[in-house]
PATOR-714678 format. One record per residue (C-alpha): z, y, x; residue number from 1. Coordinates in pm, 1 decimal. Example, Ala and Ser with C-alpha at 12.3 -4.5 7.8 and 13.67 -1.06 7.14 Angstrom:
<recs>
REC         pz         py         px     i
REC      780.0     -450.0     1230.0     1
REC      714.0     -106.0     1367.0     2
</recs>
This chain:
<recs>
REC         pz         py         px     i
REC    -1665.8    -1271.4     -309.6     1
REC    -1740.1    -1286.8     -683.2     2
REC    -1832.9     -978.5     -883.5     3
REC    -1689.2     -901.7    -1225.2     4
REC    -1797.3     -656.8    -1491.8     5
REC    -1511.4     -496.4    -1682.6     6
REC    -1631.8     -344.5    -2010.1     7
REC    -1343.6     -150.8    -2164.6     8
REC    -1371.1       25.4    -2500.4     9
REC    -1117.6      287.6    -2603.0    10
REC     -918.3      218.7    -2915.1    11
REC    -1046.7      423.4    -3206.1    12
REC     -708.1      557.9    -3313.9    13
REC     -566.0      777.1    -3038.1    14
REC     -768.0      639.5    -2746.9    15
REC     -935.3      971.6    -2665.4    16
REC     -603.5     1157.5    -2645.2    17
REC     -448.1      886.6    -2426.8    18
REC     -758.5      890.1    -2203.3    19
REC     -732.1     1266.6    -2154.7    20
REC     -359.4     1248.2    -2078.1    21
REC     -400.8      963.4    -1826.6    22
REC     -735.7     1054.6    -1665.2    23
REC     -608.3     1199.6    -1336.4    24
REC     -376.3      901.6    -1274.6    25
REC     -661.5      662.7    -1356.7    26
REC     -905.3      835.1    -1119.1    27
REC     -649.5      838.4     -836.6    28
REC     -574.3      470.6     -893.4    29
REC     -944.3      371.9     -894.0    30
REC    -1009.2      568.4     -573.1    31
REC     -716.1      388.7     -410.0    32
REC     -879.2       49.8     -464.8    33
REC    -1141.7      116.7     -197.3    34
REC    -1457.3      -91.1     -162.3    35
REC    -1346.9     -356.0     -415.6    36
REC    -1471.4     -115.7     -684.0    37
REC    -1847.1     -135.9     -633.6    38
REC    -1919.5       94.9     -928.2    39
REC    -1713.1      258.7    -1199.0    40
REC    -1757.9      524.6    -1462.6    41
REC    -1703.3      623.4    -1823.3    42
REC    -1897.6      476.9    -2112.1    43
REC    -2044.5      755.7    -2321.9    44
REC    -2107.2      793.2    -2694.1    45
REC    -2457.3      860.4    -2827.1    46
REC    -2403.9     1233.6    -2772.1    47
REC    -2399.6     1171.2    -2395.1    48
REC    -2074.8     1365.9    -2359.2    49
REC    -1786.6     1192.3    -2535.3    50
REC    -1612.4      923.7    -2326.4    51
REC    -1555.2      607.1    -2528.8    52
REC    -1461.6      357.9    -2259.9    53
REC    -1492.6      255.4    -1897.9    54
REC    -1705.1       13.6    -1699.4    55
REC    -1635.0     -135.7    -1356.5    56
REC    -1827.1     -359.4    -1121.4    57
REC    -1545.7     -515.3     -922.1    58
REC    -1531.1     -754.6     -627.8    59
REC    -1234.5     -985.6     -676.9    60
REC    -1128.5    -1329.2     -559.1    61
REC    -1112.4    -1472.2     -910.7    62
REC    -1114.5    -1398.1    -1281.2    63
REC     -734.6    -1387.4    -1269.1    64
REC     -751.7    -1122.1     -993.4    65
REC     -997.2     -917.6    -1204.8    66
REC     -760.4     -944.4    -1501.9    67
REC     -469.7     -828.7    -1284.3    68
REC     -679.2     -532.9    -1165.0    69
REC     -750.6     -438.5    -1525.5    70
REC     -384.5     -470.0    -1626.0    71
REC     -281.4     -238.6    -1340.0    72
REC     -516.7       40.8    -1451.3    73
REC     -319.0      341.6    -1578.3    74
REC     -552.4      346.2    -1880.2    75
REC     -451.1      -12.1    -1964.2    76
REC      -83.5       64.1    -1911.1    77
REC     -108.8      370.2    -2138.9    78
REC     -281.5      171.2    -2414.9    79
REC     -616.3      353.8    -2398.8    80
REC     -829.7       44.2    -2449.5    81
REC     -876.9     -137.8    -2776.4    82
REC    -1099.8     -404.9    -2623.3    83
REC    -1152.0     -526.4    -2266.4    84
REC    -1413.4     -784.0    -2170.4    85
REC    -1426.6     -926.4    -1820.0    86
REC    -1719.2    -1140.2    -1712.3    87
REC    -1835.8    -1269.8    -1376.8    88
REC    -2169.7    -1120.6    -1274.8    89
REC    -2441.9    -1238.0    -1038.9    90
REC    -2611.0     -937.1     -881.4    91
REC    -2975.7    -1045.0     -877.3    92
REC    -3169.4     -720.4     -838.7    93
REC    -3091.9     -367.7     -723.8    94
REC    -2989.2     -158.0     -429.7    95
REC    -2647.4     -240.6     -290.7    96
REC    -2669.4     -612.2     -367.8    97
REC    -2406.7     -800.2     -166.3    98
REC    -2536.4    -1040.7       97.8    99
</recs>
């Protein structure tokens, strides 16, 4: 099954407040997607503390399925993200590489 990288940057105006208000719903939703989410976590600012976005490594049947996953994220629904990029990835090196 293909892998997709979702690189999601919070919008600059109000993104942080929306992220904080929606975080628990987002985390619950991600956890409910089981093994399809191979890796996920916040993107951090240079200070190493401030969350400025999210990244996912997602197994999905197609680019359209990855886009639908992204659209269903409570962060997306709340308007947290100003930019979302979704690209197919080939896992070449690293522990956990799919067979």
